[in-house]
Structures are given as structure tokens and as C-alpha cells.
matplotlib code that plots the C-alpha trace (Angstrom):
import matplotlib.pyplot as plt

x = [-217.0, -218.9, -216.2, -213.7, -215.1, -215.4, -211.0, -210.9, -212.1, -209.7, -211.7, -210.7, -211.3, -212.9, -216.2, -219.6, -223.0, -223.6, -221.4, -221.9, -226.5, -225.6, -223.2, -225.5, -228.4, -226.1, -225.8, -229.7, -230.2, -227.4, -230.2, -233.1, -231.8, -230.7, -233.3, -235.5, -232.8, -232.8, -236.6, -236.2, -233.7, -235.2, -231.5, -231.7, -228.6, -227.3, -224.2, -223.7, -227.3, -231.0, -232.4, -235.2, -237.4, -236.9, -236.2, -240.1, -241.2, -239.7, -240.9, -244.8, -244.3, -243.1, -246.0, -248.9, -250.0, -252.7, -251.8, -248.6, -245.7, -243.7, -245.9, -246.2, -242.0, -241.9, -244.8, -242.7, -239.0, -240.2, -242.5, -238.8, -236.9, -239.2, -239.3, -235.3, -235.3, -238.0, -235.7, -232.9, -234.2, -235.2, -231.6, -230.6, -233.7, -232.4, -228.7, -227.9, -230.2, -226.7, -226.3, -229.9, -230.4, -227.3, -229.7, -232.0, -229.7, -228.6, -231.7, -233.2, -230.3, -230.0, -233.9, -232.8, -230.3, -231.8, -234.7, -232.2, -231.0, -234.1, -235.3, -232.7, -232.4, -236.1, -235.2, -231.8, -229.5, -225.7, -224.5, -221.7, -222.7, -226.3, -223.8, -222.2, -224.2, -225.8, -222.9, -222.7, -225.8, -226.8, -223.9, -221.0, -223.9, -224.4, -221.5, -219.2, -219.2, -222.8, -221.3, -218.3, -220.1, -222.2, -219.6, -217.1, -220.6, -221.2, -217.5, -217.9, -216.1, -214.6, -216.2, -212.5, -212.8, -215.8, -214.9, -212.0, -213.5, -216.5, -214.0, -212.4, -215.8, -217.2, -213.6, -213.9, -217.4, -217.7, -214.7, -216.9, -219.7, -217.2, -215.9, -219.1, -219.9, -216.6, -217.5, -220.5, -220.2, -216.6, -217.1, -217.6, -220.6, -219.3, -216.9, -218.4, -222.4, -224.6, -225.4, -222.5, -224.0, -227.8, -226.8, -225.7, -229.5, -231.5, -229.6, -228.7, -227.1, -224.2, -220.6, -219.0, -222.5, -221.8, -217.9, -219.0, -221.4, -218.4, -215.9, -218.1, -220.4, -223.7, -223.6]
y = [-19.7, -17.0, -15.0, -16.4, -17.6, -14.2, -13.9, -17.1, -15.7, -12.8, -10.0, -7.6, -9.4, -5.6, -7.5, -5.5, -5.6, -8.3, -10.4, -9.6, -10.1, -13.4, -14.8, -13.2, -15.4, -19.1, -18.0, -17.7, -20.9, -22.8, -21.5, -22.8, -26.4, -25.7, -25.6, -28.1, -31.2, -30.9, -31.3, -34.4, -36.0, -35.2, -33.4, -31.6, -29.9, -27.1, -25.4, -25.5, -24.5, -26.2, -26.5, -24.6, -26.8, -29.0, -24.9, -24.3, -27.1, -27.0, -23.0, -24.2, -27.0, -24.8, -22.2, -24.9, -24.8, -26.5, -29.6, -31.2, -29.6, -32.3, -31.3, -26.8, -27.2, -28.9, -26.8, -23.4, -24.0, -25.4, -21.7, -20.2, -22.3, -21.0, -17.2, -17.7, -19.0, -16.3, -13.7, -16.0, -15.5, -11.8, -11.4, -13.3, -12.2, -9.4, -10.8, -11.8, -14.9, -17.3, -16.7, -17.1, -20.3, -21.7, -20.3, -22.4, -25.5, -25.5, -25.6, -28.5, -30.0, -29.1, -30.7, -33.7, -35.4, -34.7, -36.7, -39.0, -39.0, -39.8, -43.1, -44.4, -44.8, -46.3, -48.9, -50.1, -48.6, -49.5, -49.2, -46.8, -45.4, -43.8, -42.7, -41.4, -39.2, -38.1, -36.3, -35.1, -33.4, -32.8, -31.2, -30.9, -29.1, -25.8, -25.7, -25.9, -26.6, -24.1, -21.0, -20.6, -21.0, -18.1, -16.0, -17.1, -16.0, -12.9, -11.9, -12.8, -16.2, -17.3, -22.0, -22.3, -21.0, -22.2, -26.2, -25.1, -24.5, -27.3, -29.6, -28.1, -27.4, -30.6, -32.8, -30.6, -30.4, -34.3, -34.5, -31.7, -33.9, -36.7, -35.4, -34.2, -37.6, -39.1, -35.8, -37.1, -40.0, -40.0, -36.0, -34.6, -32.5, -30.1, -29.2, -29.6, -28.4, -31.4, -34.9, -37.8, -41.0, -40.2, -40.2, -44.2, -44.7, -44.0, -45.8, -42.7, -43.9, -42.4, -43.8, -44.8, -47.3, -49.4, -49.2, -50.5, -53.6, -54.2, -55.0, -56.5, -59.6, -58.8, -59.3]
z = [40.2, 37.9, 39.2, 38.1, 34.3, 34.7, 35.5, 32.8, 30.0, 30.2, 31.8, 34.4, 37.7, 39.2, 37.3, 37.0, 37.9, 35.3, 37.4, 40.9, 40.3, 38.5, 41.3, 43.7, 42.3, 41.9, 45.9, 46.6, 44.3, 46.7, 49.5, 47.4, 47.1, 50.9, 52.6, 49.7, 50.4, 54.4, 54.3, 51.4, 53.5, 56.5, 57.7, 61.4, 60.6, 58.0, 58.3, 62.3, 63.6, 63.3, 59.5, 58.3, 58.6, 62.5, 63.2, 61.8, 63.2, 66.8, 67.3, 65.8, 69.0, 71.7, 70.5, 71.4, 67.7, 66.2, 63.9, 62.8, 63.9, 61.3, 58.3, 59.4, 59.0, 56.0, 54.2, 55.7, 54.7, 51.0, 50.3, 52.2, 49.3, 47.0, 47.5, 47.9, 43.7, 42.6, 44.4, 42.0, 39.1, 39.2, 40.1, 36.6, 34.7, 32.6, 31.8, 27.8, 26.7, 26.6, 30.4, 30.8, 29.1, 30.4, 34.2, 33.1, 31.6, 35.1, 37.5, 35.5, 36.0, 39.5, 39.4, 38.0, 40.2, 43.1, 41.0, 40.9, 44.2, 45.1, 42.7, 43.2, 47.3, 46.6, 43.9, 46.1, 43.1, 43.5, 40.1, 40.1, 36.5, 38.4, 41.3, 39.3, 37.1, 40.7, 41.6, 38.5, 38.0, 41.9, 43.0, 40.3, 37.8, 40.3, 42.2, 39.1, 35.8, 35.3, 37.2, 36.0, 32.5, 33.2, 34.2, 31.1, 28.9, 30.3, 29.4, 25.8, 26.9, 23.2, 22.3, 23.4, 26.1, 27.5, 26.0, 28.3, 31.5, 31.0, 31.3, 34.2, 35.8, 35.1, 36.9, 39.6, 40.2, 40.3, 42.8, 44.7, 45.1, 45.8, 49.3, 50.1, 49.9, 52.0, 54.7, 55.1, 56.5, 57.4, 58.8, 61.7, 62.2, 64.9, 61.6, 58.8, 60.6, 58.9, 60.6, 59.7, 58.3, 57.0, 53.4, 54.2, 56.6, 53.5, 50.5, 48.7, 45.5, 46.2, 44.7, 48.0, 48.2, 44.4, 45.6, 48.4, 47.2, 43.8, 46.6, 49.2, 49.6, 49.8, 54.3]

ax = plt.figure().add_subplot(projection="3d")
ax.plot(x, y, z, "-o")
ax.set_aspect("equal")
plt.show()
């Protein structure tokens, strides 16, 4: 998406170093989010493999180590996420100011979305507005919308081009989040690489749950 933001702004598809660095940083930010998200959601699988926290937990148990294995696994995964996040920020440190500001906004919205996801589940939220906000901030913002914007900013895009990409990125990002929710409930773990049904069991405030609450009796 960083690359296509650059191209959409009219620049040569052969990306310069700034675009490559920004794209690598976004990829690392995704890894950071996944490492922490799997701890918070207690997900055992990620991309068809044992999640990082579960792998560290199992290694702790296998070695007969002291202390609580689950807490150890969670701690290792959090530290791994912190390390990846630090490397991502290092990559963007020398980018132009506008791109760095978009990066900061993306990180803040990612945290906001995750916080709303957690508090919505704790409060039993099932309203559609809240679910759509989570879909936008938790997934769409850092998956599509801001990466596009960062690439376009690096290309020196016009305000009109930036506005167009923002509208496109918002819609496609939310669509990606909604599709992810569907796969999270009905997807085949052998194909998606992650468990099915976890969000429903946890009562996550997804759009699916909001629509079901609106259309079905409470029972």
C-alpha cells in the first residue's frame, strides 16, 4: 500500500529508498500489532503456526523452567513486539516530517482501535456505530488508509490526490476488517492460519455481532 500510494501520486513505480524503508516499517508495525494482539486475544495460532507467546510458553514448560509458563510466554511476546516496534520507528526516523506525522497518527489510531476492541467486549457493546469504529481504527487505518497516505506523501502528492486516496483507503480498509471478521468466524483455520470463533467466544464488538443483535431475539 505504501508503494501504491507512491504510484497513485504519479511517481515512477521503481520506488526510491524512502518508500522501501517506509514499506518495511509498516510491515514491522503489523508484526508488532500481531504479537501483542495474540497475547490480548489468547490466540494459539497465527499464520498457520503456533503464536509467539504460545511457543515461548511451551518452551518454558518443556524445559521445566521455574515460574508461571503462561506469564513467561506472554512477557516474551510483548518484548518481541516492543523490539519490532522500536525497529519500525527507527526506519521512519529520517523520513520527511509529513510522513512521520502520518506514521504517528497511524500508531495512535492502532492503539485506540485495540483499546475500543477490549473495552467494547468488556462492556458487552453490540451497537453498530462502535463496531464500525473498531473495524476502521483497529484494522483499516494501519492496513490500508495510512500506508497509502504515507506513500503518497513521500511522492509529494497534491491535496486532491491525498483526499481521494483517503476516501478510497477508508472504505477498502473497513472492507478488509469486515472480511477478516467473517473469516474469523467461518473461515477454515487450515486456510486462514488462525482460529475460528475466538471473537465470538470473547464477545468482541464486531459488525457481525452488532448486526446479529439487531436482527435476532436475545436468546
